[in-house]
C-alpha positions, 0 to 999 in steps of 0.5 A: 243667876249670873253677872251680864245675864237677864232673866226675862220674866213676864209678858213680851207679846204685840200688847207689850213690846213698846213697854218692854223694849223701852225698859230693856234699852233703859237698862243696857243703855243707862245701866242698873245703878250708879256707875255700874253702865254697859260698855259697847263691848260687854257681853250681855246674855238675855235668857228668854224661857218659859217664864216670859210669854212671847207671840208671833211678833216678839222676835221682830220686836226683839230684832228691832231692839237689838239689831237696830236701837242698841246695834252699838252694843256689839256683844249681845246674845239670845237664849231661848227656851226650847218651845221659845226657839221652835216659835222664834225659828218660825217668826219673821224677825228670825233672820235677823237675830239668827246670829244672836242666839247662842243656845237654850236657856238655862 
């Protein structure tokens, strides 16, 4: 695990998207620990690999979260596993997050 990188583990699907997006927004806006907040210009990477379950609605949820709710954070990027990347490409929200994707999840 690397500094300023998140590894999403669990379910980010239509049934959990509200809870997941709230948790991610809270961590980005309030920080992980006291005095460890993220600035608007910090580079932050979200790894969405095979430890995270996604569905066709996840990409739209990601787009809403990162391009609207957390739009002030300009250097958020996403890394999908190959399988999740293929699913994301077929989803409605993909055009809104395409520029945020940096490559396959490590």
